[in-house]
MDTraj code that builds the backbone (N, CA, C; nanometers):
import mdtraj as md
import numpy as np

residues = "UNK UNK UNK UNK UNK UNK UNK UNK UNK UNK UNK UNK UNK UNK UNK UNK UNK UNK UNK UNK UNK UNK UNK UNK UNK UNK UNK UNK UNK UNK UNK UNK UNK UNK UNK UNK UNK UNK UNK UNK UNK UNK UNK UNK UNK UNK UNK UNK UNK UNK UNK UNK UNK UNK UNK UNK UNK UNK UNK UNK UNK UNK UNK UNK UNK UNK UNK UNK UNK UNK UNK UNK UNK UNK UNK UNK UNK UNK UNK UNK UNK UNK UNK UNK UNK UNK UNK UNK UNK UNK UNK UNK UNK UNK UNK UNK UNK UNK UNK UNK UNK UNK UNK UNK UNK UNK UNK UNK UNK UNK UNK UNK UNK UNK UNK UNK UNK UNK UNK UNK UNK UNK UNK UNK UNK UNK UNK UNK UNK UNK UNK UNK UNK UNK UNK UNK UNK UNK UNK UNK UNK UNK UNK UNK UNK UNK UNK UNK UNK UNK UNK UNK UNK UNK UNK UNK UNK".split()
xyz = np.array([
    [-0.4761, -6.2612, -5.4014],
    [-0.5498, -6.3327, -5.3015],
    [-0.4633, -6.4378, -5.2326],
    [-0.3852, -6.5104, -5.3125],
    [-0.2947, -6.6110, -5.2593],
    [-0.1880, -6.5437, -5.1732],
    [-0.1408, -6.4291, -5.2164],
    [-0.0417, -6.3553, -5.1404],
    [-0.0987, -6.3104, -5.0060],
    [-0.2214, -6.2689, -5.0045],
    [-0.2854, -6.2273, -4.8806],
    [-0.2948, -6.3431, -4.7812],
    [-0.3292, -6.4613, -4.8325],
    [-0.3401, -6.5782, -4.7445],
    [-0.2032, -6.6166, -4.6883],
    [-0.1016, -6.6115, -4.7764],
    [0.0336, -6.6438, -4.7310],
    [0.0796, -6.5419, -4.6250],
    [0.0543, -6.4184, -4.6546],
    [0.0921, -6.3123, -4.5616],
    [0.0214, -6.3302, -4.4279],
    [-0.1026, -6.3628, -4.4319],
    [-0.1805, -6.3840, -4.3104],
    [-0.1267, -6.5039, -4.2312],
    [-0.0886, -6.6118, -4.2993],
    [-0.0309, -6.7279, -4.2324],
    [0.1017, -6.6921, -4.1643],
    [0.1849, -6.6124, -4.2350],
    [0.3118, -6.5707, -4.1764],
    [0.2888, -6.4856, -4.0514],
    [0.1947, -6.3959, -4.0618],
    [0.1642, -6.3091, -3.9471],
    [0.1154, -6.3929, -3.8294],
    [0.0281, -6.4906, -3.8547],
    [-0.0233, -6.5769, -3.7487],
    [0.0888, -6.6587, -3.6849],
    [0.1814, -6.7113, -3.7674],
    [0.2938, -6.7877, -3.7147],
    [0.3820, -6.7001, -3.6264],
    [0.4059, -6.5794, -3.6718],
    [0.4880, -6.4877, -3.5923],
    [0.4213, -6.4564, -3.4583],
    [0.2911, -6.4346, -3.4614],
    [0.2184, -6.4094, -3.3369],
    [0.2270, -6.5302, -3.2436],
    [0.2140, -6.6492, -3.3003],
    [0.2231, -6.7708, -3.2198],
    [0.3634, -6.7861, -3.1604],
    [0.4663, -6.7588, -3.2430],
    [0.6034, -6.7672, -3.1935],
    [0.6264, -6.6670, -3.0802],
    [0.5758, -6.5449, -3.1000],
    [0.5915, -6.4423, -2.9965],
    [0.5205, -6.4837, -2.8681],
    [0.4011, -6.5441, -2.8818],
    [0.3274, -6.5917, -2.7646],
    [0.4056, -6.7009, -2.6918],
    [0.4609, -6.7934, -2.7698],
    [0.5374, -6.9024, -2.7098],
    [0.6616, -6.8471, -2.6399],
    [0.7305, -6.7563, -2.7056],
    [0.8503, -6.6970, -2.6476],
    [0.8146, -6.6214, -2.5196],
    [0.7062, -6.5452, -2.5233],
    [0.6621, -6.4699, -2.4058],
    [0.6263, -6.5650, -2.2917],
    [0.5551, -6.6727, -2.3230],
    [0.5189, -6.7711, -2.2206],
    [0.6431, -6.8372, -2.1613],
    [0.7418, -6.8686, -2.2463],
    [0.8657, -6.9284, -2.1968],
    [0.9396, -6.8318, -2.1054],
    [0.9436, -6.7054, -2.1430],
    [1.0106, -6.6055, -2.0592],
    [0.9412, -6.5922, -1.9246],
    [0.8094, -6.5926, -1.9272],
    [0.7339, -6.5827, -1.8016],
    [0.7644, -6.7026, -1.7125],
    [0.7655, -6.8224, -1.7717],
    [0.7965, -6.9427, -1.6941],
    [0.9385, -6.9377, -1.6384],
    [1.0332, -6.8926, -1.7209],
    [1.1709, -6.8828, -1.6743],
    [1.1828, -6.7840, -1.5593],
    [1.1133, -6.6710, -1.5704],
    [1.1163, -6.5717, -1.4624],
    [1.0576, -6.6303, -1.3346],
    [0.9464, -6.7011, -1.3488],
    [0.8840, -6.7605, -1.2298],
    [0.9757, -6.8638, -1.1662],
    [1.0369, -6.9486, -1.2496],
    [1.1279, -7.0492, -1.1957],
    [1.2493, -6.9848, -1.1307],
    [1.3015, -6.8795, -1.1928],
    [1.4162, -6.8093, -1.1375],
    [1.3807, -6.7468, -1.0030],
    [1.2636, -6.6858, -0.9954],
    [1.2214, -6.6249, -0.8697],
    [1.2069, -6.7308, -0.7614],
    [1.1495, -6.8465, -0.7969],
    [1.1345, -6.9535, -0.6977],
    [1.2703, -7.0033, -0.6517],
    [1.3638, -7.0212, -0.7452],
    [1.4963, -7.0696, -0.7062],
    [1.5688, -6.9655, -0.6214],
    [1.5488, -6.8370, -0.6528],
    [1.6109, -6.7329, -0.5720],
    [1.5524, -6.7339, -0.4313],
    [1.4212, -6.7564, -0.4199],
    [1.3598, -6.7635, -0.2883],
    [1.4164, -6.8799, -0.2095],
    [1.4317, -6.9934, -0.2745],
    [1.4874, -7.1106, -0.2073],
    [1.6300, -7.0826, -0.1632],
    [1.7098, -7.0201, -0.2510],
    [1.8479, -6.9865, -0.2153],
    [1.8522, -6.8878, -0.0997],
    [1.7633, -6.7874, -0.1017],
    [1.7598, -6.6911, 0.0075],
    [1.7225, -6.7600, 0.1376],
    [1.6245, -6.8518, 0.1309],
    [1.5858, -6.9233, 0.2521],
    [1.7006, -7.0068, 0.3052],
    [1.7743, -7.0717, 0.2158],
    [1.8879, -7.1508, 0.2602],
    [1.9965, -7.0625, 0.3198],
    [2.0163, -6.9445, 0.2637],
    [2.1155, -6.8530, 0.3179],
    [2.0704, -6.7969, 0.4520],
    [1.9397, -6.7708, 0.4633],
    [1.8882, -6.7135, 0.5858],
    [1.8906, -6.8146, 0.6999],
    [1.8742, -6.9424, 0.6665],
    [1.8767, -7.0429, 0.7711],
    [2.0161, -7.0488, 0.8302],
    [2.0227, -7.0284, 0.9566],
    [2.1510, -7.0282, 1.0221],
    [2.1868, -7.1700, 1.0657],
    [2.3088, -7.1858, 1.1125],
    [2.3507, -7.3141, 1.1647],
    [2.3117, -7.3274, 1.3109],
    [2.2307, -7.2355, 1.3625],
    [2.1925, -7.2353, 1.5026],
    [2.0594, -7.3075, 1.5204],
    [2.0585, -7.4031, 1.6137],
    [1.9369, -7.4756, 1.6472],
    [1.9159, -7.4637, 1.7975],
    [1.7927, -7.4404, 1.8385],
    [1.7618, -7.4259, 1.9807],
    [1.7491, -7.5624, 2.0470],
    [1.7852, -7.5668, 2.1730],
    [1.7655, -7.6883, 2.2514],
    [1.6157, -7.7063, 2.2737],
    [1.5700, -7.8307, 2.2774],
    [1.4265, -7.8505, 2.2896],
    [1.3854, -7.9357, 2.4097],
    [1.4714, -8.0224, 2.4533],
    [1.4338, -8.1149, 2.5598],
    [1.4715, -8.0596, 2.6965],
    [1.3835, -8.0843, 2.7920],
    [1.4057, -8.0407, 2.9287],
    [1.5320, -8.1069, 2.9856],
    [1.5553, -8.2326, 2.9479],
    [1.6737, -8.3051, 2.9961],
    [1.8024, -8.2386, 2.9490],
    [1.8005, -8.1851, 2.8258],
    [1.9192, -8.1165, 2.7733],
    [1.9528, -7.9945, 2.8584],
    [1.8494, -7.9196, 2.8984],
    [1.8715, -7.8025, 2.9832],
    [1.9298, -7.8449, 3.1183],
    [1.8731, -7.9506, 3.1770],
    [1.9209, -7.9973, 3.3073],
    [2.0656, -8.0444, 3.3001],
    [2.1002, -8.1155, 3.1927],
    [2.2377, -8.1637, 3.1760],
    [2.3346, -8.0466, 3.1614],
    [2.2962, -7.9472, 3.0805],
    [2.3852, -7.8321, 3.0585],
    [2.4048, -7.7497, 3.1851],
    [2.3029, -7.7434, 3.2705],
    [2.3162, -7.6663, 3.3939],
    [2.4176, -7.7296, 3.4890],
    [2.4500, -7.8576, 3.4699],
    [2.5493, -7.9265, 3.5531],
    [2.6896, -7.9194, 3.4925],
    [2.7013, -7.8669, 3.3703],
    [2.8307, -7.8613, 3.3003],
    [2.9060, -7.7334, 3.3367],
    [3.0088, -7.7020, 3.2582],
    [3.0922, -7.5842, 3.2817],
    [3.0140, -7.4565, 3.2573],
    [3.0595, -7.3475, 3.3209],
    [2.9933, -7.2191, 3.2979],
    [3.0927, -7.1047, 3.3016],
    [3.0545, -7.0011, 3.2289],
    [3.1282, -6.8745, 3.2287],
    [3.0250, -6.7668, 3.2594],
    [3.0607, -6.6781, 3.3472],
    [2.9657, -6.5745, 3.3860],
    [3.0315, -6.4373, 3.3747],
    [2.9528, -6.3400, 3.3337],
    [3.0002, -6.2011, 3.3315],
    [2.8855, -6.1097, 3.3743],
    [2.9008, -5.9831, 3.3509],
    [2.8032, -5.8849, 3.3958],
    [2.6678, -5.9005, 3.3251],
    [2.6683, -5.9549, 3.2037],
    [2.5477, -5.9571, 3.1221],
    [2.4811, -6.0941, 3.1108],
    [2.5617, -6.2000, 3.1117],
    [2.5049, -6.3340, 3.0905],
    [2.5753, -6.4367, 3.1772],
    [2.5118, -6.5525, 3.1853],
    [2.5764, -6.6731, 3.2347],
    [2.5687, -6.7736, 3.1218],
    [2.6824, -6.8260, 3.0815],
    [2.6906, -6.9169, 2.9673],
    [2.7288, -7.0561, 3.0159],
    [2.6373, -7.1513, 3.0003],
    [2.6643, -7.2911, 3.0321],
    [2.6980, -7.3628, 2.9021],
    [2.7969, -7.4515, 2.9066],
    [2.8346, -7.5234, 2.7854],
    [2.8899, -7.6601, 2.8204],
    [2.8727, -7.7508, 2.7275],
    [2.9244, -7.8855, 2.7443],
    [2.8733, -7.9749, 2.6336],
    [2.9329, -8.0927, 2.6201],
    [2.8882, -8.1851, 2.5151],
    [2.7568, -8.2529, 2.5532],
    [2.6726, -8.2765, 2.4555],
    [2.5486, -8.3515, 2.4732],
    [2.5528, -8.4737, 2.3837],
    [2.4962, -8.5816, 2.4311],
    [2.4919, -8.7035, 2.3506],
    [2.3809, -8.6952, 2.2471],
    [2.4047, -8.7568, 2.1319],
    [2.3028, -8.7625, 2.0268],
    [2.2766, -8.6281, 1.9610],
    [2.3781, -8.5440, 1.9542],
    [2.3642, -8.4101, 1.8970],
    [2.4341, -8.4052, 1.7618],
    [2.3762, -8.3287, 1.6693],
    [2.4369, -8.3099, 1.5384],
    [2.5564, -8.2153, 1.5510],
    [2.6755, -8.2623, 1.5156],
    [2.7964, -8.1815, 1.5305],
    [2.8174, -8.0820, 1.4173],
    [2.7292, -8.0812, 1.3183],
    [2.7428, -7.9862, 1.2088],
    [2.6690, -7.8555, 1.2377],
    [2.5835, -7.8568, 1.3386],
    [2.5055, -7.7380, 1.3714],
    [2.5273, -7.7003, 1.5169],
    [2.5022, -7.5762, 1.5465],
    [2.5245, -7.5217, 1.6800],
    [2.3950, -7.5306, 1.7600],
    [2.3991, -7.6029, 1.8712],
    [2.2837, -7.6106, 1.9612],
    [2.2994, -7.5037, 2.0672],
    [2.2074, -7.4090, 2.0691],
    [2.2146, -7.3007, 2.1663],
    [2.0744, -7.2526, 2.1980],
    [2.0528, -7.2170, 2.3239],
    [1.9245, -7.1600, 2.3651],
    [1.9503, -7.0351, 2.4471],
    [1.8567, -6.9435, 2.4377],
    [1.8663, -6.8169, 2.5090],
    [1.7506, -6.8078, 2.6075],
    [1.7829, -6.7670, 2.7303],
    [1.6808, -6.7585, 2.8341],
    [1.6889, -6.6207, 2.8976],
    [1.5728, -6.5563, 2.9101],
    [1.5595, -6.4333, 2.9875],
    [1.4525, -6.4634, 3.0923],
    [1.4923, -6.4699, 3.2168],
    [1.4021, -6.5140, 3.3229],
    [1.2879, -6.4154, 3.3427],
    [1.1704, -6.4707, 3.3586],
    [1.0512, -6.3886, 3.3772],
    [1.0527, -6.3175, 3.5122],
    [1.1156, -6.3790, 3.6110],
    [1.1221, -6.3162, 3.7435],
    [1.2104, -6.1916, 3.7418],
    [1.3141, -6.1925, 3.6569],
    [1.4035, -6.0774, 3.6494],
    [1.3531, -5.9705, 3.5537],
    [1.3065, -6.0144, 3.4364],
    [1.2605, -5.9209, 3.3333],
    [1.1109, -5.9423, 3.3164],
    [1.0325, -5.8563, 3.3771],
    [0.8880, -5.8761, 3.3816],
    [0.8200, -5.8590, 3.2461],
    [0.8603, -5.7614, 3.1719],
    [0.7938, -5.7291, 3.0461],
    [0.8350, -5.8260, 2.9351],
    [0.7369, -5.8799, 2.8653],
    [0.7657, -5.9715, 2.7543],
    [0.8403, -5.9001, 2.6423],
    [0.8104, -5.7738, 2.6241],
    [0.8785, -5.6961, 2.5206],
    [1.0284, -5.6891, 2.5506],
    [1.0610, -5.6647, 2.6754],
    [1.2025, -5.6561, 2.7130],
    [1.2717, -5.7919, 2.7068],
    [1.2017, -5.8976, 2.7476],
    [1.2603, -6.0321, 2.7377],
    [1.2907, -6.0659, 2.5924],
    [1.1970, -6.0350, 2.5038],
    [1.2184, -6.0629, 2.3615],
    [1.3306, -5.9773, 2.3041],
    [1.3425, -5.8544, 2.3505],
    [1.4513, -5.7669, 2.3057],
    [1.5865, -5.8268, 2.3438],
    [1.5955, -5.8762, 2.4660],
    [1.7202, -5.9378, 2.5117],
    [1.7536, -6.0599, 2.4272],
    [1.6540, -6.1442, 2.4016],
    [1.6786, -6.2656, 2.3229],
    [1.7151, -6.2324, 2.1788],
    [1.6534, -6.1289, 2.1229],
    [1.6901, -6.0859, 1.9871],
    [1.8346, -6.0396, 1.9826],
    [1.8753, -5.9622, 2.0816],
    [2.0136, -5.9161, 2.0876],
    [2.1097, -6.0347, 2.0948],
    [2.0783, -6.1294, 2.1812],
    [2.1660, -6.2459, 2.1971],
    [2.1732, -6.3275, 2.0682],
    [2.0590, -6.3465, 2.0030],
    [2.0583, -6.4220, 1.8775],
    [2.1436, -6.3544, 1.7726],
    [2.1304, -6.2233, 1.7636],
    [2.2074, -6.1464, 1.6663],
    [2.3573, -6.1562, 1.6962],
    [2.3928, -6.1455, 1.8213],
    [2.5340, -6.1561, 1.8593],
    [2.5877, -6.2947, 1.8261],
    [2.5094, -6.3980, 1.8541],
    [2.5559, -6.5346, 1.8269],
    [2.5688, -6.5607, 1.6770],
    [2.4812, -6.5013, 1.5968],
    [2.4966, -6.5138, 1.4512],
    [2.6286, -6.4529, 1.4062],
    [2.6667, -6.3395, 1.4641],
    [2.7939, -6.2773, 1.4307],
    [2.9111, -6.3619, 1.4814],
    [2.8943, -6.4230, 1.5977],
    [2.9991, -6.5093, 1.6523],
    [3.0244, -6.6269, 1.5585],
    [2.9169, -6.6883, 1.5106],
    [2.9304, -6.8033, 1.4212],
    [3.0030, -6.7632, 1.2938],
    [2.9775, -6.6435, 1.2439],
    [3.0414, -6.5974, 1.1209],
    [3.1886, -6.5607, 1.1417],
    [3.2215, -6.5039, 1.2581],
    [3.3545, -6.4475, 1.2774],
    [3.4513, -6.5352, 1.3564],
    [3.4006, -6.6155, 1.4479],
    [3.4870, -6.6937, 1.5359],
    [3.4614, -6.8415, 1.5108],
    [3.5674, -6.9207, 1.5152],
    [3.5474, -7.0653, 1.5055],
    [3.4996, -7.1140, 1.6424],
    [3.3770, -7.1566, 1.6464],
    [3.3137, -7.1978, 1.7716],
    [3.3067, -7.3496, 1.7744],
    [3.3190, -7.4066, 1.8919],
    [3.3211, -7.5518, 1.9070],
    [3.1791, -7.6067, 1.8874],
    [3.1564, -7.6779, 1.7764],
    [3.0236, -7.7312, 1.7473],
    [2.9960, -7.8617, 1.8224],
    [3.0957, -7.9166, 1.8907],
    [3.0722, -8.0362, 1.9701],
    [2.9987, -8.0041, 2.1000],
    [3.0027, -7.8782, 2.1391],
    [2.9361, -7.8347, 2.2617],
    [2.7958, -7.7831, 2.2313],
    [2.7119, -7.7908, 2.3323],
    [2.5825, -7.7243, 2.3303],
    [2.5908, -7.6093, 2.4302],
    [2.5160, -7.5042, 2.4049],
    [2.5276, -7.3834, 2.4860],
    [2.3911, -7.3418, 2.5387],
    [2.3925, -7.2866, 2.6607],
    [2.2733, -7.2292, 2.7214],
    [2.3115, -7.0914, 2.7732],
    [2.2470, -6.9881, 2.7212],
    [2.2787, -6.8510, 2.7576],
    [2.1636, -6.7963, 2.8405],
    [2.1938, -6.7633, 2.9668],
    [2.0932, -6.7059, 3.0556],
    [2.1279, -6.5589, 3.0742],
    [2.0354, -6.4729, 3.0340],
    [2.0595, -6.3286, 3.0366],
    [2.0340, -6.2712, 3.1752],
    [2.1064, -6.1654, 3.2059],
    [2.0860, -6.0921, 3.3306],
    [2.0177, -5.9595, 3.2984],
    [1.9595, -5.8985, 3.3992],
    [1.8830, -5.7747, 3.3805],
    [1.9722, -5.6599, 3.3334],
    [2.1008, -5.6647, 3.3623],
    [2.1913, -5.5558, 3.3230],
    [2.2052, -5.5455, 3.1710],
    [2.1720, -5.6527, 3.1020],
    [2.1837, -5.6523, 2.9562],
    [2.0848, -5.5568, 2.8915],
    [1.9752, -5.5335, 2.9571],
    [1.8687, -5.4510, 2.9003],
    [1.9084, -5.3039, 2.8880],
    [1.9855, -5.2546, 2.9831],
    [2.0128, -5.1106, 2.9899],
    [2.1447, -5.0685, 2.9254],
    [2.2261, -5.1638, 2.8828],
    [2.3562, -5.1292, 2.8271],
    [2.3552, -5.1320, 2.6747],
    [2.4604, -5.0731, 2.6179],
    [2.4702, -5.0634, 2.4726],
    [2.5047, -5.1976, 2.4102],
    [2.4563, -5.2161, 2.2898],
    [2.4737, -5.3409, 2.2160],
    [2.6216, -5.3706, 2.1921],
    [2.6988, -5.2714, 2.1546],
    [2.8398, -5.2944, 2.1206],
    [2.9209, -5.3414, 2.2414],
    [2.8903, -5.2857, 2.3585],
    [2.9626, -5.3256, 2.4798],
    [2.9298, -5.4709, 2.5131],
    [2.8014, -5.5050, 2.5050],
    [2.7584, -5.6427, 2.5323],
    [2.8237, -5.7380, 2.4332],
    [2.8248, -5.6982, 2.3066],
    [2.8827, -5.7819, 2.2011],
    [3.0307, -5.8086, 2.2269],
    [3.1045, -5.7056, 2.2644],
    [3.2482, -5.7220, 2.2906],
    [3.2738, -5.8172, 2.4069],
    [3.1982, -5.8031, 2.5148],
    [3.2199, -5.8912, 2.6301],
    [3.1820, -6.0354, 2.5968],
    [3.0768, -6.0545, 2.5201],
    [3.0378, -6.1901, 2.4821],
    [3.1408, -6.2528, 2.3884],
    [3.1950, -6.1753, 2.2975],
    [3.3001, -6.2255, 2.2086],
    [3.4199, -6.2726, 2.2904],
    [3.4592, -6.1947, 2.3917],
    [3.5720, -6.2332, 2.4748],
    [3.5440, -6.3639, 2.5482],
    [3.4227, -6.3776, 2.6024],
    [3.3898, -6.4989, 2.6773],
    [3.3841, -6.6218, 2.5871],
    [3.3316, -6.6060, 2.4678],
    [3.3183, -6.7200, 2.3776],
    [3.4556, -6.7619, 2.3238],
    [3.5474, -6.6664, 2.3099],
    [3.6836, -6.7013, 2.2686],
    [3.7543, -6.7866, 2.3736],
    [3.7146, -6.7721, 2.5012],
    [3.7752, -6.8503, 2.6084],
    [3.7411, -6.9987, 2.5970],
    [3.6262, -7.0302, 2.5380],
    [3.5796, -7.1689, 2.5285],
    [3.6551, -7.2370, 2.4141],
    [3.7231, -7.3438, 2.4422],
    [3.7912, -7.4211, 2.3372],
    [3.7755, -7.5675, 2.3606],
])
top = md.Topology()
chain = top.add_chain()
for i, resn in enumerate(residues, 1):
    res = top.add_residue(resn, chain, resSeq=i)
    for name in ("N", "CA", "C"):
        top.add_atom(name, md.element.get_by_symbol(name[0]), res)
traj = md.Trajectory(xyz[None], top)
């Protein structure tokens, strides 16, 4: 009888230990998943920030520009700007590109190209950029547009 009670106590302790271990593993997995999500979000966040003030757009339109078949790129320094991040905005004019789907397609392409530029080319973070798309960008291949934009951005120093 005493042996049965001892055996039962040991079994209960083992079950409790297993429960505690299982609960700890679950908590560790949850914490790991949360930290991985945070790390992924930090990795996904690019160094690109869009311009927000109307005055910034007006100032940039008076600065230097580079133009090609696909875009017009305005660039110049802005006061009170964070030099650790890239200030850039993409514009597809409604008068030129009527369909919202096409305007968004153009802006997605430009954003993707600029993300690649930031990764591959040392870009001047002291400048702010305004990219105005032309209608010709819609009908041409992505790789051709990317190559011409890379060449133009390399010119800026």
